[in-house]
TORSE-465691 format. One line per 5 residues: number of its first residue (from 1); their letters; for each residue x, y, z of C-alpha. Coordinates in steps of 0.1 Angstrom, whole numbers, plus 5000, padded with zeros to 4 digits. Last residue first. Layout:
NUM = a = X/Y/Z  ...
//
This chain:
596 = kriit = 7605/6425/0636  7582/6424/0607  7595/6389/0588  7589/6387/0551  7578/6355/0529
591 = ksfsq = 7582/6365/0494  7554/6359/0464  7558/6362/0429  7537/6370/0398  7551/6380/0366
586 = kdtni = 7547/6400/0332  7521/6424/0337  7528/6427/0372  7514/6407/0406  7534/6410/0439
581 = kvvyt = 7521/6386/0469  7536/6397/0502  7537/6372/0528  7539/6381/0565  7555/6364/0596
576 = gtkfs = 7551/6388/0631  7554/6421/0647  7521/6442/0641  7518/6461/0610  7521/6503/0608
571 = sldvv = 7557/6502/0597  7552/6476/0571  7557/6500/0538  7564/6483/0506  7587/6498/0484
566 = ldnqv = 7588/6488/0448  7620/6497/0429  7621/6488/0391  7592/6503/0372  7564/6514/0395
561 = nltes = 7528/6529/0389  7512/6515/0424  7481/6491/0430  7476/6484/0467  7463/6455/0489
556 = fiqkg = 7464/6450/0525  7453/6421/0550  7445/6391/0530  7443/6362/0552  7464/6330/0546
551 = sidyv = 7467/6324/0581  7504/6334/0584  7492/6370/0574  7488/6382/0539  7501/6414/0520
546 = aynvk = 7490/6422/0483  7507/6439/0456  7497/6454/0424  7523/6468/0400  7514/6491/0372
541 = qasnn = 7538/6506/0349  7552/6474/0335  7585/6473/0323  7599/6451/0345  7636/6444/0340
536 = eldfh = 7648/6450/0373  7618/6444/0396  7640/6449/0430  7615/6446/0460  7625/6472/0489
531 = vfdtt = 7610/6466/0524  7601/6493/0547  7594/6494/0584  7611/6472/0610  7626/6448/0588
526 = pnpym = 7637/6411/0585  7646/6412/0557  7661/6444/0543  7660/6441/0512  7647/6425/0485
521 = siqqd = 7657/6404/0453  7636/6386/0428  7653/6354/0418  7618/6337/0406  7614/6303/0392
516 = elesl = 7612/6287/0428  7589/6315/0439  7560/6307/0415  7547/6281/0445  7543/6307/0470
511 = gtvde = 7513/6321/0449  7490/6334/0481  7466/6310/0483  7491/6280/0477  7469/6251/0499
506 = svlky = 7494/6237/0523  7484/6202/0534  7466/6194/0571  7463/6155/0572  7437/6127/0569
501 = lefgt = 7427/6091/0577  7395/6076/0576  7367/6070/0602  7336/6061/0579  7325/6069/0545
496 = neeid = 7295/6078/0527  7296/6114/0534  7329/6131/0547  7338/6139/0581  7345/6106/0603
491 = aqfcl = 7379/6114/0613  7415/6100/0619  7444/6125/0624  7473/6138/0606  7492/6171/0611
486 = qnkli = 7524/6179/0595  7558/6182/0607  7575/6148/0594  7542/6131/0609  7523/6146/0639
481 = fftgf = 7492/6126/0656  7455/6131/0663  7429/6104/0673  7393/6110/0663  7375/6141/0649
476 = yreyt = 7336/6134/0645  7308/6149/0619  7274/6136/0625  7259/6158/0602  7262/6177/0569
471 = kftfd = 7292/6158/0554  7323/6178/0547  7329/6178/0507  7361/6165/0495  7394/6175/0478
466 = kaqha = 7408/6203/0498  7382/6204/0529  7383/6237/0550  7405/6247/0583  7388/6267/0604
461 = vptet = 7402/6300/0614  7410/6311/0650  7412/6348/0656  7449/6359/0662  7462/6375/0696
456 = ssgms = 7470/6342/0708  7490/6336/0679  7495/6314/0648  7459/6301/0651  7442/6270/0643
451 = ylypq = 7403/6253/0639  7394/6221/0629  7354/6219/0627  7330/6204/0645  7289/6197/0632
446 = gyass = 7265/6229/0630  7253/6262/0643  7231/6258/0676  7248/6227/0691  7284/6241/0682
441 = nltfy = 7316/6219/0678  7350/6231/0681  7380/6212/0676  7416/6225/0686  7451/6235/0670
436 = frnnm = 7476/6261/0680  7507/6268/0660  7540/6271/0669  7553/6244/0649  7525/6220/0666
431 = vlldr = 7504/6226/0697  7473/6205/0707  7439/6213/0722  7419/6179/0709  7382/6195/0722
426 = pswtg = 7365/6226/0724  7330/6219/0735  7306/6244/0715  7274/6234/0737  7253/6263/0729
421 = ndshg = 7249/6297/0744  7243/6312/0710  7266/6340/0717  7297/6325/0699  7331/6310/0711
416 = fylvt = 7367/6321/0710  7385/6334/0741  7366/6339/0768  7387/6353/0793  7410/6349/0823
411 = geatg = 7436/6380/0821  7417/6400/0848  7414/6367/0873  7452/6364/0866  7469/6335/0857
406 = dsawl = 7474/6345/0818  7443/6325/0811  7426/6317/0778  7388/6301/0773  7374/6281/0744
401 = qtgsd = 7336/6275/0749  7311/6256/0767  7279/6276/0772  7281/6312/0767  7260/6331/0796
396 = snraa = 7258/6306/0821  7296/6297/0821  7313/6270/0807  7351/6258/0800  7375/6247/0776
391 = ffvkn = 7409/6253/0782  7438/6276/0769  7465/6284/0796  7489/6314/0778  7523/6322/0770
386 = dyvcl = 7520/6314/0735  7503/6279/0741  7497/6259/0770  7468/6233/0770  7443/6224/0796
381 = fspts = 7418/6199/0781  7392/6208/0810  7381/6233/0829  7344/6225/0848  7330/6263/0846
376 = sypns = 7309/6253/0882  7276/6263/0894  7278/6259/0934  7253/6238/0950  7227/6247/0975
371 = gdmgp = 7199/6259/0952  7221/6266/0920  7243/6288/0932  7265/6320/0917  7297/6321/0897
366 = nidkv = 7310/6306/0864  7343/6319/0855  7353/6316/0894  7390/6328/0885  7425/6317/0894
361 = lvtga = 7417/6301/0927  7449/6297/0947  7478/6280/0960  7508/6302/0962  7502/6306/1000
356 = etgdt = 7500/6266/1007  7536/6262/0985  7539/6242/0953  7536/6275/0930  7500/6264/0924
351 = kwley = 7472/6272/0901  7434/6269/0900  7405/6270/0874  7371/6260/0886  7352/6234/0896
346 = gseet = 7326/6243/0924  7328/6281/0935  7319/6278/0973  7319/6242/0980  7355/6240/0965
341 = egkfy = 7368/6222/0934  7400/6226/0915  7408/6219/0881  7446/6222/0876  7470/6250/0868
336 = legnl = 7510/6247/0878  7529/6278/0883  7568/6285/0868  7558/6301/0841  7531/6279/0827
331 = evmkd = 7528/6243/0840  7500/6217/0829  7478/6195/0850  7453/6170/0832  7422/6159/0851
326 = gypag = 7417/6120/0865  7413/6126/0901  7399/6158/0915  7419/6182/0932  7401/6196/0962
321 = wgtgp = 7381/6164/0969  7353/6165/0995  7359/6150/1027  7361/6182/1048  7383/6211/1035
316 = nidki = 7381/6213/0996  7415/6234/0988  7436/6213/1017  7468/6227/1008  7503/6215/0997
311 = emtga = 7501/6181/1017  7533/6172/1027  7565/6148/1016  7596/6162/1026  7603/6141/1058
306 = etgdt = 7597/6109/1040  7620/6119/1012  7615/6122/0977  7612/6160/0976  7576/6153/0978
301 = kwlel = 7541/6173/0971  7505/6170/0978  7475/6184/0963  7444/6172/0977  7421/6140/0972
296 = gndlq = 7393/6141/1003  7401/6144/1039  7407/6116/1063  7443/6109/1041  7443/6116/1005
291 = gkfil = 7469/6123/0978  7471/6137/0944  7507/6141/0933  7535/6167/0929  7573/6156/0926
286 = mdkfv = 7596/6185/0936  7624/6202/0922  7605/6225/0897  7573/6201/0889  7576/6166/0883
281 = mmeet = 7540/6145/0879  7522/6122/0897  7484/6108/0897  7474/6090/0926  7484/6084/0960
276 = kpren = 7468/6071/0996  7482/6093/1018  7505/6079/1047  7497/6089/1083  7465/6066/1084
271 = dplns = 7491/6036/1077  7517/6043/1100  7550/6061/1088  7575/6041/1069  7575/6062/1036
266 = lrvtg = 7589/6064/1003  7586/6024/0998  7616/6007/0987  7633/5991/0954  7669/5993/0959
261 = tgtgd = 7669/5958/0971  7654/5947/0938  7675/5967/0917  7664/5992/0893  7670/6022/0912
256 = tywie = 7635/6021/0925  7610/6042/0942  7578/6035/0958  7549/6059/0966  7511/6046/0978
251 = ynnnn = 7486/6028/0966  7460/6017/0995  7451/5981/1001  7464/5984/1038  7488/5957/1024
246 = tkavf = 7505/5974/0996  7492/5988/0964  7520/6005/0942  7527/6039/0928  7560/6049/0910
241 = flldn = 7592/6065/0913  7621/6057/0892  7653/6073/0905  7678/6099/0886  7658/6127/0910
236 = fivle = 7625/6119/0894  7618/6093/0867  7577/6086/0869  7556/6057/0869  7520/6061/0873
231 = kpyss = 7515/6025/0879  7526/5995/0901  7498/5969/0903  7509/5957/0939  7493/5921/0933
226 = kgdes = 7485/5891/0954  7493/5860/0944  7493/5842/0977  7514/5868/0997  7543/5883/0976
221 = lidkv = 7531/5919/0977  7561/5937/0964  7575/5911/0941  7607/5929/0927  7624/5937/0895
216 = lvtga = 7612/5906/0876  7630/5902/0846  7633/5906/0808  7666/5905/0800  7669/5868/0789
211 = etgdt = 7640/5871/0764  7655/5906/0751  7646/5940/0747  7662/5954/0777  7633/5944/0799
206 = kwlef = 7618/5956/0831  7594/5942/0857  7570/5957/0887  7545/5936/0898  7514/5923/0889
201 = grdss = 7503/5890/0908  7530/5859/0918  7514/5825/0928  7492/5821/0896  7519/5829/0873
196 = skaaf = 7542/5856/0858  7521/5890/0862  7534/5922/0847  7537/5962/0853  7562/5979/0833
191 = yledk = 7598/5992/0829  7619/5995/0799  7656/5996/0801  7684/6019/0792  7687/6035/0826
186 = yaifk = 7650/6042/0827  7624/6039/0796  7586/6039/0811  7560/6014/0800  7520/6015/0809
181 = ttstp = 7500/5982/0815  7487/5994/0845  7450/6004/0841  7444/5983/0816  7450/5948/0832
176 = nlsgs = 7461/5921/0810  7499/5919/0806  7509/5885/0818  7487/5860/0795  7467/5833/0801
171 = ggeyi = 7475/5812/0774  7505/5793/0787  7534/5807/0802  7533/5841/0819  7562/5859/0807
166 = dkvma = 7562/5847/0773  7591/5868/0765  7598/5895/0734  7572/5884/0712  7583/5894/0678
161 = tgedt = 7577/5920/0648  7613/5923/0630  7599/5901/0603  7569/5921/0595  7588/5952/0594
156 = gdtiw = 7582/5984/0615  7609/5975/0641  7587/5959/0666  7586/5942/0696  7560/5923/0719
151 = lefgh = 7555/5918/0756  7524/5891/0763  7485/5890/0761  7478/5855/0761  7499/5830/0742
146 = sgdta = 7484/5807/0717  7460/5832/0699  7489/5856/0688  7481/5881/0717  7495/5918/0720
141 = rfyvk = 7512/5941/0743  7533/5968/0729  7572/5977/0725  7583/6001/0696  7617/6006/0684
136 = gdfas = 7646/6027/0681  7657/6023/0717  7623/6027/0729  7591/6038/0717  7561/6026/0736
131 = fyepf = 7528/6011/0725  7499/6002/0749  7483/5985/0720  7483/5954/0697  7447/5937/0696
126 = gslps = 7461/5904/0679  7427/5896/0661  7411/5867/0649  7392/5875/0616  7353/5869/0615
121 = dysdt = 7340/5835/0601  7315/5832/0627  7332/5804/0639  7365/5824/0647  7389/5830/0618
116 = gttid = 7426/5828/0611  7459/5845/0620  7469/5865/0652  7497/5888/0649  7489/5900/0613
111 = kvmyt = 7519/5917/0607  7529/5953/0595  7496/5962/0580  7499/5993/0559  7502/6030/0552
106 = gtatg = 7534/6040/0532  7513/6043/0501  7487/6064/0514  7509/6087/0527  7514/6099/0562
101 = ntrwl = 7541/6075/0571  7519/6048/0583  7522/6014/0602  7498/5990/0613  7499/5958/0638
96 = eygad = 7462/5943/0642  7426/5945/0645  7407/5920/0623  7430/5905/0594  7409/5903/0562
91 = dswmq = 7383/5929/0573  7410/5953/0585  7411/5968/0619  7435/5995/0632  7462/5994/0657
86 = filis = 7493/6019/0658  7528/6025/0648  7538/6060/0636  7569/6064/0611  7582/6098/0604
81 = dgiya = 7599/6111/0633  7620/6080/0645  7601/6048/0649  7568/6062/0665  7540/6054/0692
76 = ndtgi = 7504/6047/0695  7475/6047/0717  7443/6067/0707  7425/6039/0688  7427/6033/0648
71 = syygs = 7391/6035/0648  7372/6012/0623  7335/6030/0616  7328/6017/0580  7312/6037/0557
66 = gaktd = 7323/6025/0524  7356/6013/0516  7377/6007/0549  7410/6029/0560  7409/6053/0532
61 = yfkti = 7446/6069/0533  7457/6101/0527  7424/6122/0531  7428/6158/0529  7421/6189/0552
56 = kenqa = 7434/6224/0543  7463/6248/0551  7464/6281/0540  7495/6293/0536  7516/6313/0555
51 = tsimt = 7519/6286/0581  7537/6264/0551  7563/6295/0548  7575/6295/0582  7600/6266/0579
46 = sflli = 7615/6288/0552  7624/6315/0574  7662/6309/0579  7664/6299/0541  7645/6330/0530
41 = slttf = 7666/6350/0554  7699/6339/0540  7683/6342/0503  7678/6378/0506  7709/6387/0521
36 = inkmi = 7727/6368/0493  7703/6383/0470  7709/6419/0481  7744/6416/0484  7746/6400/0446
31 = kkikr = 7726/6429/0437  7747/6455/0452  7778/6440/0431  7761/6441/0398  7749/6477/0405
26 = ksnlr = 7786/6482/0409  7795/6469/0376  7831/6466/0367  7835/6430/0380  7866/6413/0379
21 = kcntf = 7879/6427/0413  7848/6409/0425  7862/6374/0428  7851/6369/0464  7816/6384/0450
16 = liids = 7813/6362/0424  7820/6330/0448  7795/6345/0473  7769/6349/0444  7770/6313/0433
11 = ivlni = 7770/6297/0463  7738/6318/0474  7721/6309/0444  7729/6270/0446  7717/6273/0481
6 = kllkl = 7684/6287/0467  7678/6262/0443  7681/6234/0466  7660/6250/0495  7633/6254/0470
1 = m = 7633/6217/0455
//
């Protein structure tokens, strides 16, 4: 509504301007120019308006009446940017395939894949999971009761949901191991691990979405039904790299061009010279992974050749693990951040640029020893935001709280928490629309809240409930997802309910909703110092205005005697986005301003 109204205003003013020879009023032309400038600014920064309002939590779907605890799970995938496909329980159908667009009417079961009930009169479930978006549809594994877990596809409709192929014919199922059932799109096909018979183990397969186009790529371990269990699939140098188990029972690096003959092991060195491999990711012009020979698990790299495969650094000499398994690594400014371990400092924040000399401890956040063992900060949930790495970490003085690092020891600091030395446990760190979100729980002061901030210089604010009351104890936040630029999530946060579906909505604390009916001019915008508001036809002598930051917090207010031209001084404000709310005797309106 706002955009349509303002677009019409721009078109109208441009028409008047191009025919300005018909106008006699210089004031009218000046007003038109200001309207055009103001309107273009509003259109340009309209996506920022929602962040200038106070986002509150509202429930959009009750997954189960009462206090049932039915989780949607952490696995999901999107059709486009407005439909989420996921698994959820219902009393009538069990765990089945669902979809949501972030509204109550748009949240419903897509298909009851496994119908009927068991001997206890409980519904049978299809257990759809391991969702992957590909070519406008979502692929997943599920069972219909007659077949085991097989490859399925959906377009978000009942009619468009079907099994792609019964790869392992009968009731055994081809997609059972949870550790290897991952999908990746490569060269217009979807790759995954599957088992097709008792004589053939779990090997690399691909599909184009048809039964005929679902085929084995290569049987890497073809002896007596052994499995190579391909996993960690990642695209690098226009090839699909993955980790697979070989005859020495170690996971090693392989790659494929999509053909059987083009599927080969990276290294042909002796067994004791080929590292056991876990967790691969692309970094700069190399593939980083965690490898192990005679020492513990350490950081390795490869350029895709045998000669270019080497250990980056033995962080923890001996048999200790310098790069522990299962921890997220993130990239910032050409460096990779991760949790490393040494006998001297324990688990702390490390970084690497891919060289031995450039692989260093960022900071020993929790120094000291507990007998013969070092204290550890155990950094976790690493997330990059506003040119910093944010993470959860612990030290002896403050417990587990939110930390931030710019990559230097001096710039690695406790960012947000309290001095109660409780377990604050920041989790669910994510970025949406240039805003940083996380959940935080205090063992001393209460239950978890959802927090956010608009830059790394802001103090995080807690999002409050819009149309319900938070429960006092045992609050839980579950799976987070983004739909149509809205943060949605499952949570158990209100009394007498279980896990329900919620989202953040903008609460109009600054009066922006009144903007649609106003055509008040302002200029210039963006500005470096002053903004002029044209209050034409305003006969009021007193005008009050207030300035809000993008979290909705009022930071300045003033009442002046003005008639037509209100001047707001922003020269002392930091660069950023602000909302100015103006109240007179006859009108009230708000404008978004950019201080550059």
